[in-house]
C-alpha positions as CSV (number, residue, x, y, z in Angstrom):
1,M,0.0,0.0,0.0
2,P,1.3,3.5,-0.8
3,G,2.4,5.7,2.1
4,V,-0.2,8.4,1.0
5,D,-2.8,8.6,-1.7
6,L,-1.6,11.9,-3.1
7,V,1.6,14.0,-2.9
8,L,1.4,17.6,-4.0
9,L,4.8,18.8,-5.1
10,H,5.9,22.4,-5.7
11,A,8.9,22.8,-7.9
12,P,11.3,25.7,-8.3
13,S,11.0,27.8,-11.3
14,V,13.9,26.0,-13.0
15,Y,15.4,22.6,-12.1
16,D,18.2,22.6,-11.0
17,F,18.6,26.3,-10.3
18,R,21.5,25.6,-7.9
19,K,23.7,24.5,-10.9
20,L,22.5,26.9,-13.6
21,P,24.0,30.4,-13.8
22,A,20.9,32.6,-14.3
23,M,20.4,36.2,-13.4
24,Y,16.7,36.1,-12.4
25,G,14.7,39.3,-12.6
26,P,13.7,41.8,-10.0
27,I,10.0,40.8,-10.2
28,S,10.8,38.5,-7.3
29,D,12.0,41.4,-5.2
30,V,8.4,42.5,-4.6
31,V,7.1,39.1,-3.4
32,P,8.1,37.2,-0.2
33,S,9.6,34.3,-2.1
34,T,13.1,34.1,-3.7
35,P,13.7,34.4,-7.5
36,V,12.9,30.6,-7.9
37,F,9.4,31.4,-6.7
38,E,9.2,28.7,-4.0
39,M,5.8,29.8,-2.7
40,Y,3.3,27.1,-3.3
41,P,-0.4,28.0,-4.0
42,L,-2.9,28.3,-1.2
43,G,-4.9,25.7,-3.1
44,F,-2.5,23.0,-1.9
45,V,-3.8,23.5,1.6
46,S,-7.5,23.5,0.7
47,M,-7.0,20.4,-1.5
48,V,-5.2,18.4,1.2
49,G,-7.8,19.4,3.8
50,Y,-10.7,18.4,1.5
51,L,-9.1,15.0,0.7
52,E,-8.3,14.3,4.3
53,L,-12.0,15.0,5.3
54,N,-13.0,12.5,2.7
55,G,-10.8,9.6,3.8
56,Y,-7.7,10.1,1.8
57,K,-4.2,10.7,3.0
58,A,-2.4,13.6,1.3
59,R,0.9,15.4,1.7
60,I,2.6,18.7,0.6
61,V,6.2,18.6,-0.4
62,N,7.8,22.0,-1.3
63,L,10.8,20.8,-3.2
64,A,11.9,24.3,-4.0
65,V,12.2,25.2,-0.3
66,K,14.1,22.0,0.4
67,M,16.5,22.8,-2.5
68,L,17.0,26.3,-1.2
69,R,17.6,25.5,2.4
70,N,20.0,22.6,1.8
71,P,22.5,22.9,-1.1
72,K,23.3,19.2,-0.7
73,F,19.6,18.1,-0.9
74,D,19.3,15.5,-3.6
75,A,15.8,16.1,-5.1
76,E,15.9,13.1,-7.3
77,K,16.9,10.8,-4.5
78,F,14.1,12.2,-2.4
79,I,11.5,11.8,-5.2
80,K,12.6,8.2,-5.7
81,K,11.8,7.4,-2.0
82,L,8.4,9.0,-2.1
83,D,5.5,6.5,-1.8
84,A,2.2,7.7,-3.3
85,K,-0.7,6.5,-5.4
86,V,-0.8,9.8,-7.3
87,F,1.6,12.8,-7.7
88,G,0.5,16.3,-8.4
89,F,2.3,19.5,-9.5
90,D,1.1,23.1,-9.7
91,L,1.4,25.2,-12.8
92,H,-0.4,28.3,-11.9
93,W,1.9,31.1,-13.2
94,L,4.2,30.6,-16.2
95,P,7.5,31.0,-14.3
96,H,7.0,27.4,-13.2
97,A,6.7,26.0,-16.7
98,A,10.2,24.6,-16.7
99,G,10.5,23.4,-13.1
100,S,7.1,21.7,-12.8
101,L,7.3,19.8,-16.1
102,D,10.9,18.8,-15.7
103,M,10.4,17.5,-12.1
104,A,7.2,15.7,-13.2
105,E,9.4,13.9,-15.7
106,I,11.7,12.8,-12.9
107,V,8.8,11.6,-10.9
108,K,7.5,9.6,-13.9
109,E,10.9,8.0,-14.4
110,H,11.0,6.7,-10.8
111,H,7.3,6.0,-10.4
112,P,6.1,5.0,-13.9
113,D,2.9,3.4,-12.8
114,A,1.7,6.4,-10.7
115,P,-0.4,9.0,-12.6
116,I,0.8,12.6,-12.5
117,L,-1.7,15.4,-12.1
118,L,-1.3,19.1,-13.1
119,G,-3.4,22.1,-12.1
120,G,-3.5,25.9,-12.0
121,L,-4.5,28.6,-14.4
122,S,-1.6,28.2,-16.8
123,A,-2.1,24.4,-16.8
124,S,-5.8,25.1,-17.5
125,Y,-5.0,27.4,-20.4
126,F,-2.5,25.1,-22.1
127,H,-4.2,21.9,-21.1
128,E,-4.5,20.4,-24.6
129,E,-0.9,21.2,-25.5
130,I,0.3,19.6,-22.3
131,I,-1.5,16.4,-22.9
132,E,-0.4,16.3,-26.5
133,H,3.3,17.1,-26.0
134,F,4.3,16.3,-22.4
135,P,3.8,12.5,-21.9
136,Q,4.8,12.7,-18.2
137,I,1.5,14.4,-17.4
138,D,-1.6,12.1,-17.3
139,Y,-4.3,14.4,-15.9
140,I,-5.0,18.2,-15.9
141,L,-7.7,19.6,-13.6
142,R,-8.9,22.9,-15.1
143,G,-10.4,25.9,-13.5
144,D,-9.9,27.9,-10.3
145,T,-11.5,25.5,-7.9
146,T,-10.6,21.8,-8.2
147,E,-11.2,20.2,-4.7
148,K,-14.3,18.3,-5.6
149,P,-13.2,17.2,-9.1
150,L,-9.9,16.1,-7.5
151,L,-11.8,13.9,-5.0
152,D,-13.9,12.5,-7.9
153,L,-10.7,11.7,-9.8
154,M,-9.1,10.0,-6.8
155,N,-12.2,7.9,-6.4
156,H,-11.9,6.8,-10.0
157,I,-8.2,6.0,-9.8
158,S,-8.7,4.1,-6.6
159,A,-11.5,2.0,-8.2
160,G,-9.4,1.5,-11.4
161,K,-12.0,3.3,-13.6
162,D,-11.5,5.7,-16.5
163,P,-12.4,9.2,-15.4
164,E,-14.9,9.8,-18.2
165,T,-17.3,11.7,-15.9
166,V,-14.8,13.7,-13.8
167,E,-15.6,17.4,-14.3
168,N,-13.0,19.9,-15.6
169,L,-10.6,17.1,-16.5
170,T,-8.3,16.8,-19.5
171,W,-6.7,13.4,-19.7
172,R,-4.9,10.8,-21.8
173,T,-6.7,7.5,-22.4
174,R,-4.9,4.1,-22.1
175,D,-4.3,4.1,-25.8
176,G,-2.8,7.6,-25.8
177,R,-5.8,9.6,-27.0
178,K,-6.6,13.1,-25.6
179,R,-9.9,13.5,-23.8
180,V,-11.3,16.8,-22.7
181,N,-14.2,16.5,-20.2
182,P,-16.6,19.5,-19.9
183,M,-15.7,22.3,-17.5
184,T,-18.9,22.2,-15.6
185,F,-17.7,22.6,-12.0
186,V,-17.5,26.3,-11.4
187,P,-18.9,26.7,-7.8
188,T,-20.4,29.8,-6.4
189,E,-20.7,28.4,-2.9
190,M,-17.2,28.4,-1.2
191,D,-17.8,27.5,2.4
192,E,-16.8,23.8,2.0
193,L,-13.5,24.8,0.4
194,W,-11.4,26.7,2.9
195,I,-7.8,27.2,4.1
196,D,-7.1,25.5,7.4
197,Y,-3.5,26.0,8.5
198,G,-4.2,23.3,11.1
199,E,-4.0,20.8,8.2
200,V,-0.5,22.0,7.5
201,M,0.5,21.5,11.1
202,K,-1.0,18.0,11.0
203,L,1.2,17.2,8.0
204,V,4.3,18.4,9.8
205,L,3.6,16.1,12.7
206,R,2.6,13.1,10.5
207,H,5.7,13.2,8.3
208,M,8.1,14.9,10.7
209,D,9.1,17.2,7.9
210,L,8.7,20.9,8.5
211,E,10.6,22.0,5.4
212,S,8.2,20.4,3.0
213,T,5.3,22.5,4.4
214,L,7.0,25.9,4.5
215,P,5.3,28.3,2.1
216,Y,8.6,30.0,1.3
217,Q,12.2,29.8,2.4
218,S,12.2,32.5,5.2
219,F,8.8,31.6,6.6
220,M,10.1,30.6,10.0
221,E,12.1,33.9,10.3
222,Y,9.2,36.0,9.2
223,P,5.8,34.2,8.7
224,F,3.4,35.8,6.3
225,T,0.0,34.2,5.8
226,A,-2.8,34.8,3.4
227,V,-6.6,34.2,3.0
228,L,-8.4,34.2,-0.4
229,T,-11.5,36.4,-0.2
230,C,-13.0,35.1,-3.4
231,K,-12.5,33.1,-6.6
232,G,-12.7,35.1,-9.7
233,C,-12.5,38.9,-10.0
234,A,-14.9,41.8,-10.7
235,Y,-12.1,44.0,-12.3
236,N,-10.6,43.9,-15.8
237,C,-6.9,44.8,-15.6
238,I,-5.7,44.0,-19.1
239,T,-2.5,42.4,-18.0
240,C,-4.1,39.9,-15.5
241,G,-4.8,36.2,-16.3
242,G,-7.1,36.4,-13.3
243,S,-9.2,39.3,-14.7
244,C,-13.0,39.2,-15.1
245,T,-12.6,38.6,-18.9
246,A,-10.0,35.9,-18.5
247,F,-12.2,34.0,-16.0
248,R,-15.2,34.3,-18.2
249,N,-13.6,33.3,-21.4
250,H,-11.3,30.5,-20.2
251,F,-12.6,29.2,-16.8
252,N,-16.4,29.6,-17.2
253,R,-16.7,32.0,-14.3
254,D,-18.9,35.0,-14.8
255,G,-18.0,36.9,-11.6
256,P,-16.4,36.5,-8.2
257,A,-17.6,33.9,-5.8
258,H,-17.2,34.5,-2.0
259,K,-17.2,32.4,1.1
260,S,-19.7,33.5,3.7
261,A,-18.4,36.3,5.9
262,S,-18.5,34.1,9.0
263,K,-16.4,31.4,7.3
264,L,-13.8,33.9,6.1
265,V,-13.5,35.3,9.6
266,E,-13.2,31.7,10.9
267,E,-10.1,31.2,8.6
268,I,-8.6,34.4,9.9
269,T,-9.2,33.4,13.5
270,I,-7.5,30.0,13.0
271,I,-4.4,31.7,11.6
272,N,-4.5,34.1,14.6
273,E,-4.6,31.2,17.0
274,F,-1.4,29.5,15.5
275,F,0.7,32.3,14.2
276,K,1.9,35.7,15.2
277,A,1.9,36.8,11.6
278,P,0.5,39.3,9.2
279,I,-2.6,38.1,7.4
280,F,-3.0,39.2,3.8
281,L,-6.6,39.3,2.6
282,I,-6.2,38.6,-1.2
283,G,-8.6,40.6,-3.2
284,D,-10.6,43.8,-2.5
285,L,-13.3,43.1,0.0
286,R,-15.7,45.4,-1.8
287,Q,-16.0,42.9,-4.7
288,G,-18.4,41.0,-2.5
289,G,-20.7,43.9,-2.1
290,R,-21.0,46.4,0.7
291,K,-23.1,44.3,3.0
292,W,-20.8,41.3,2.8
293,A,-17.7,43.4,3.2
294,E,-19.1,45.1,6.3
295,E,-20.0,41.7,7.7
296,V,-16.4,40.6,7.3
297,L,-15.0,43.7,9.0
298,D,-17.5,43.4,11.8
299,G,-16.5,39.8,12.2
300,I,-12.8,40.7,12.4
301,K,-13.6,43.3,15.0
302,A,-15.7,40.9,17.1
303,A,-13.0,38.2,16.9
304,D,-10.5,40.6,18.4
305,I,-7.7,39.7,16.0
306,D,-4.4,41.1,17.1
307,N,-2.4,40.0,14.0
308,T,-1.8,42.7,11.4
309,I,-4.4,42.5,8.7
310,T,-3.4,43.6,5.2
311,Y,-6.2,44.9,3.0
312,E,-5.9,45.2,-0.7
313,L,-7.6,48.0,-2.7
314,F,-8.4,47.7,-6.4
315,D,-10.0,51.1,-6.5
316,M,-9.9,54.1,-4.2
317,V,-12.3,54.5,-1.3
318,P,-14.2,57.3,0.4
319,D,-13.3,58.3,3.9
320,E,-16.3,56.4,5.3
321,W,-14.9,53.1,4.1
322,M,-11.5,53.9,5.5
323,K,-13.1,54.4,8.9
324,K,-14.6,51.0,8.7
325,L,-11.2,49.4,7.9
326,A,-9.7,51.3,10.8
327,R,-12.4,50.1,13.2
328,S,-12.0,46.5,12.3
329,T,-8.7,46.0,14.0
330,Q,-5.9,47.9,15.7
331,N,-3.2,46.6,13.4
332,W,-3.8,47.1,9.7
333,T,-2.0,47.9,6.5
334,L,-2.9,48.7,2.9
335,E,-1.8,47.5,-0.6
336,I,-2.3,49.7,-3.6
337,S,-1.1,49.0,-7.2
338,P,-1.5,52.2,-9.3
339,E,1.1,50.8,-11.7
340,S,1.9,54.3,-13.0
341,H,1.7,57.9,-11.8
342,D,0.1,58.7,-15.2
343,D,-3.7,58.6,-15.1
344,R,-3.9,57.9,-18.9
345,I,-1.7,54.8,-18.6
346,R,-3.4,53.6,-15.4
347,N,-6.8,53.8,-17.1
348,I,-5.6,51.9,-20.1
349,M,-4.4,49.1,-17.8
350,G,-7.8,48.9,-16.1
351,K,-7.3,50.9,-13.0
352,P,-10.4,53.2,-12.8
353,Y,-9.1,56.0,-10.5
354,S,-7.0,59.2,-10.7
355,T,-3.8,60.1,-9.0
356,A,-5.7,62.8,-7.1
357,Q,-8.1,60.1,-5.8
358,M,-5.2,57.9,-4.8
359,E,-3.6,60.8,-2.8
360,D,-6.9,61.4,-1.0
361,T,-7.1,57.7,-0.1
362,I,-3.5,57.7,1.2
363,R,-4.1,60.8,3.4
364,N,-7.2,59.2,4.8
365,A,-5.4,55.9,5.5
366,L,-2.6,57.7,7.3
367,S,-4.9,59.8,9.3
368,K,-6.9,56.7,10.4
369,G,-3.8,54.9,11.7
370,T,-2.6,52.5,9.0
371,E,0.7,51.0,10.1
372,K,2.1,50.7,6.6
373,L,1.0,51.5,3.1
374,D,2.6,49.8,0.1
375,I,2.4,51.3,-3.4
376,Y,3.5,49.3,-6.5
377,Y,4.5,50.6,-9.9
378,M,5.2,48.5,-13.0
379,V,7.5,48.7,-16.0
380,G,6.5,47.7,-19.5
381,L,2.9,49.0,-19.6
382,S,0.8,50.0,-22.6
383,G,1.6,53.6,-23.6
384,Q,4.6,53.7,-21.2
385,T,8.0,55.0,-22.3
386,S,11.2,54.9,-20.4
387,E,10.7,58.6,-19.6
388,S,7.3,57.9,-18.2
389,V,8.7,55.2,-15.9
390,L,11.3,57.6,-14.5
391,D,8.6,60.2,-14.1
392,S,6.8,57.8,-11.8
393,V,9.9,58.0,-9.5
394,D,9.9,61.8,-9.7
395,Y,6.2,61.8,-8.8
396,T,6.9,59.6,-5.8
397,R,9.2,62.3,-4.5
398,H,6.3,64.7,-4.8
399,L,4.0,62.2,-3.1
400,Y,6.3,61.8,-0.1
401,K,6.5,65.6,0.2
402,E,2.7,65.9,0.1
403,M,2.5,63.3,2.9
404,G,5.2,64.9,5.0
405,N,7.8,62.2,4.2
406,N,5.7,59.7,6.2
407,D,7.8,56.7,6.9
408,K,4.7,54.4,6.7
409,I,4.6,54.8,2.9
410,F,6.7,52.2,1.0
411,T,7.0,52.3,-2.8
412,F,8.2,49.6,-5.1
413,I,8.8,49.3,-8.8
414,A,9.3,46.1,-10.9
415,P,8.8,44.7,-14.4
416,M,5.2,43.9,-15.2
417,A,6.1,40.2,-15.3
418,P,8.5,37.9,-17.1
419,F,5.7,36.6,-19.2
420,L,2.3,37.9,-20.3
421,D,-0.4,36.1,-18.4
422,P,-2.2,33.5,-20.6
423,G,-5.8,34.5,-20.9
424,S,-5.3,38.1,-20.2
425,M,-6.6,40.7,-22.7
426,I,-3.1,41.6,-23.7
427,Y,-2.1,38.0,-24.3
428,E,-5.2,37.4,-26.4
429,N,-5.0,40.6,-28.4
430,P,-1.5,42.1,-28.0
431,S,-1.5,44.4,-31.0
432,K,-4.6,46.2,-29.7
433,Y,-2.6,47.4,-26.7
434,G,0.7,48.0,-28.4
435,F,2.4,44.7,-27.4
436,T,4.3,42.2,-29.5
437,K,4.1,38.7,-28.1
438,L,7.3,36.7,-28.5
439,Y,6.2,33.3,-27.1
440,H,3.0,31.6,-28.3
441,N,2.8,28.2,-26.6
442,L,3.9,26.5,-23.4
443,R,7.0,25.0,-25.0
444,D,8.2,28.4,-25.9
445,H,7.8,29.7,-22.4
446,K,9.4,26.6,-20.9
447,E,12.5,26.9,-23.1
448,A,12.8,30.6,-22.4
449,L,13.3,29.9,-18.7
450,Y,16.7,28.3,-19.4
451,Q,18.1,31.6,-20.6
452,P,20.9,33.1,-18.4
453,S,19.2,36.5,-18.0
454,W,15.7,37.5,-17.1
455,K,15.7,40.0,-19.9
456,L,16.0,37.1,-22.4
457,Y,12.9,35.4,-21.2
458,L,10.7,38.5,-21.2
459,S,7.9,37.3,-23.5
460,Y,7.1,40.7,-25.0
461,H,8.1,44.1,-26.0
462,T,5.9,47.1,-26.6
463,D,5.5,49.8,-29.3
464,W,7.1,52.2,-26.8
465,M,9.9,50.1,-25.2
466,T,12.1,47.3,-26.5
467,R,13.1,44.4,-24.2
468,D,16.5,46.2,-23.7
469,Q,14.8,49.4,-22.7
470,I,12.4,47.6,-20.3
471,A,15.3,45.9,-18.5
472,E,17.6,49.0,-18.4
473,T,14.8,51.3,-17.4
474,T,13.7,48.9,-14.6
475,Y,17.2,49.0,-13.0
476,E,17.5,52.8,-13.4
477,A,14.1,53.3,-11.8
478,M,14.9,50.9,-8.9
479,I,18.2,52.6,-8.3
480,R,16.6,56.1,-8.3
481,L,13.7,55.0,-6.1
482,N,16.1,53.4,-3.6
483,Q,18.0,56.7,-3.4
484,L,14.8,58.6,-3.0
485,K,13.8,56.5,0.0
486,V,17.2,57.5,1.6
487,D,16.7,61.1,0.7
488,V,13.3,61.4,2.4
489,G,14.4,59.3,5.4
490,I,12.4,56.1,4.7
491,N,15.7,54.1,4.7
492,D,19.1,54.9,6.2
493,E,22.2,55.5,4.2
494,A,24.0,52.3,5.0
495,Y,21.0,50.1,4.0
496,G,20.4,52.2,0.8
497,K,24.1,51.8,-0.2
498,K,23.8,48.0,0.2
499,V,20.7,47.8,-1.9
500,N,22.1,50.1,-4.5
501,G,25.2,48.0,-4.8
502,G,23.1,44.9,-5.4
503,L,21.1,46.6,-8.1
504,V,24.2,48.0,-9.9
505,M,25.8,44.6,-9.7
506,A,22.7,42.8,-11.2
507,R,22.5,45.4,-14.0
508,D,26.2,45.0,-14.8
509,I,25.9,41.2,-14.9
510,M,22.9,41.5,-17.3
511,R,25.1,43.7,-19.5
512,T,28.0,41.2,-19.3
513,I,25.7,38.4,-20.4
514,D,24.5,40.6,-23.4
515,G,28.2,41.1,-24.3
516,I,28.9,37.3,-24.2
517,I,26.0,36.7,-26.6
518,E,27.2,39.5,-29.0
519,T,30.8,38.3,-29.0
520,T,30.6,34.5,-28.7
521,S,28.9,32.4,-31.3
522,D,30.0,29.0,-30.0
523,L,27.3,27.8,-27.7
524,D,29.6,25.7,-25.5
525,E,32.0,28.6,-25.1
526,R,29.0,30.8,-24.1
527,Q,28.0,28.4,-21.5
528,R,31.5,28.3,-20.1
529,K,31.5,32.0,-19.8
530,Y,28.1,32.0,-18.1
531,N,29.4,29.4,-15.6
532,A,32.3,31.6,-14.8
533,L,29.8,34.3,-13.7
534,K,27.9,32.0,-11.3
535,I,29.5,33.2,-8.1
536,E,28.9,36.9,-9.1
537,I,25.3,36.0,-10.0
538,D,24.6,34.3,-6.7
539,E,26.1,37.3,-4.8
540,A,23.9,39.8,-6.8
541,K,20.8,37.8,-6.1
542,M,21.6,37.8,-2.4
543,R,22.3,41.5,-2.3
544,T,19.2,42.6,-4.3
545,G,17.2,40.4,-1.9
546,L,18.1,42.7,0.9
547,A,15.3,45.0,-0.2
548,K,12.7,42.4,0.8
549,R,12.9,43.7,4.3
550,E,10.8,46.6,3.0
551,L,8.0,44.1,2.3
552,R,7.7,43.1,5.9
553,M,4.6,44.3,7.8
554,P,4.8,45.7,11.3
555,G,3.8,43.7,14.2
556,L,4.4,40.3,15.7
557,A,6.1,37.5,13.8
558,G,6.4,33.9,14.9
559,I,4.6,30.8,16.2
560,R,2.0,31.1,19.1
561,V,3.2,28.4,21.4
562,K,-0.1,28.1,23.2
563,G,-2.0,27.5,20.0
564,A,0.5,25.0,18.7
565,V,0.5,23.0,21.9
566,K,-3.4,23.0,21.9
567,F,-3.4,21.6,18.4
568,L,-0.7,19.0,19.2
569,L,-2.8,17.7,22.1
570,K,-5.9,17.6,19.9
571,Y,-3.9,15.7,17.2
572,L,-2.6,13.2,19.7
573,G,-6.1,12.7,21.2
574,L,-5.1,14.1,24.6
């Protein structure tokens, strides 16, 4: 009998990143994970919990974290020892196209009789191509909510039956033919499908393997948790593969679906019991309607949550709403993504508010006691020139001045993404928005990830900026923004100097790689030169990662011993 029924594996962006010399891009500098994107999706937790409730044993293994934390960790040897009836990988965003598919191939080599399952929005979008061209993958569960279809699939596999009736499933028959079952499971009721971090703690105890369950490498030093407020989205940002249009056209979802307010608050309360950690509510609460959003805020207040709550705003809010956020909890922060200081560009991208409205919202948030307010800009937008990007930095100086150089405001800038999101309006109709798409299928994206520099796997250029200009402008903007934060007193001189040194180093390595490509035609010689840069590349990645401290939310960080002990006693039946 297998040790477990299902193992869900999360791969690094590229296997094996520890050996390959690659200058990953600064997009990872604005997320908690490292450049190998080791953060597994929240869906792993809900799927494991749902299967466990229905009699199956499941496990999460974060291979990326294991590889990061231990340079000597032998991923292939570990995979060989795994004992499971079914293996699953996530392919949600395209930066995992190489790692997930390559490591699935390793699993298939060592466990040829075990089916391999793939899921996530990118897997859903490219489902037919995957079944046709990647023989290591047997099943793909499509859509944004796959817990119930997964249970149905596990029942069929356990009974030895072909999954002809499993909703949302693309699969390969015994004689090698492609089958695409209808995507009919698109639930609007979400209360059964929820994130219980207690399930993660149970996995740690059962397998005595903490590393496998860590969401990202530095989680134990600085835990950061998240709760999904909905599936789907009411907004239509043209770059987003999770936009309203993308969900409607590719995942059969007409609008966002929410848990009940009480269930959402219950998820938050469980996190608060186990972790002293910020809780990020993913998605603007107002998508659920005013009544539902107010019920959530009232529930948070009644639960007396003392963890920091991070709220996300997709649109600007009146003072009345800011008061409600402030009353919900003593410790709260805000996330805003205007993408550009330019109203015209922002509106093209699908952000329906002005800079003046944003400034009013920021003032209101500061006056109501927000502990931190993060503002995100992007590089490579429709209608955006290099000058416009740098003007966003200049505007930020004005913004700090308007807000009295308030040290609760943190600003970030990064490339839009290494790849255009499949299913997004830009991906589907790039010329309409002034984009040229360079990669057109999953194989193209997968191969691009083996390039030695992030600039070389950017999947697009625009009518206003070449790939070279996007990359160079990104570094120039980041360097200027870093210095601006020092100038206004947000960061000290010593820290700013360290971050600047890392950015300059990363930019110079990118240029060196460009020079190797221009002067060296022999591919083997190119690779030798890339390999000679590996120590410098690793140093640059470490130094640019220093800026991640700016992502940290104020407040407590760690494990609540009382909550952990309570759970342990419950698990042991004591």
